[in-house]
C-alpha positions in Angstrom: -9.3 0.0 -31.2 -8.9 -3.5 -32.0 -9.0 -5.8 -28.9 -5.7 -7.2 -30.0 -4.2 -4.0 -29.7 -6.2 -2.7 -26.4 -4.9 -5.6 -24.5 -1.3 -4.7 -26.0 -1.5 -1.0 -24.9 -3.6 -1.2 -22.2 -3.4 -2.6 -18.8 -7.1 -1.8 -17.4 -9.2 -5.0 -17.5 -12.3 -2.9 -17.0 -15.0 -3.6 -19.4 -16.3 -0.3 -20.9 -19.2 0.2 -18.9 -17.0 -0.1 -15.6 -14.9 2.4 -16.7 -17.5 4.8 -17.7 -18.4 4.0 -13.8 -14.9 5.5 -12.8 -14.9 8.0 -15.2 -18.3 9.4 -13.8 -17.2 9.1 -10.1 -14.0 11.0 -11.5 -16.4 13.8 -11.5 -19.6 13.0 -9.2 -18.6 10.8 -6.4 -18.8 12.2 -3.2 -16.4 10.4 -1.7 -13.7 9.9 -4.4 -14.1 12.3 -6.9 -11.0 14.9 -8.2 -10.5 18.4 -6.4 -11.9 21.5 -7.4 -8.7 22.2 -9.3 -9.0 18.9 -11.3 -6.0 17.0 -8.6 -7.4 13.6 -8.3 -4.7 11.1 -6.0 -4.0 7.7 -6.4 -6.0 6.5 -3.5 -8.9 7.7 -5.2 -8.2 6.1 -8.2 -7.6 2.4 -7.3 -11.3 3.1 -4.9 -12.9 4.2 -7.7 -11.9 1.2 -9.4 -12.4 -0.9 -6.7 -15.7 0.4 -6.5 -16.4 0.0 -10.1 -15.1 -4.0 -10.4 -18.2 -4.4 -7.6 -20.5 -5.0 -10.8 -18.1 -7.8 -12.1 -18.9 -11.1 -12.0 -17.2 -13.9 -9.5 -15.5 -15.4 -12.2 -13.3 -12.1 -13.0 -13.4 -10.3 -9.6 -10.3 -11.6 -8.7 -8.7 -11.0 -11.5 -10.1 -7.3 -12.1 -9.2 -6.4 -7.9 -5.5 -7.4 -8.7 -5.4 -5.3 -12.2 -6.6 -2.4 -10.6 -3.6 -2.6 -7.9 -1.7 -3.6 -10.6 -3.1 -0.2 -12.9 -2.9 2.2 -9.5 1.2 0.7 -9.2 1.7 1.6 -13.1 0.1 4.7 -12.3 2.4 5.6 -9.4 5.7 4.8 -11.4 4.7 7.3 -14.4 4.7 9.7 -11.8 
């Protein structure tokens, strides 16, 4: 998807590498991974997002931290 469309549809400001970290954490993180039935609560999703944010440069860190909260809140409104 072109970047202009991605920004219109996606509330996530994380890079592809960081989203890969979140996805990997969903399966393999020893503290915040999904349960055996595939369920993951929003607290764990938020922690996976903030964990991936640790690899951000300082100029994007705060923006992505706020974005993690916003994305988690938007997910909660969809449930």
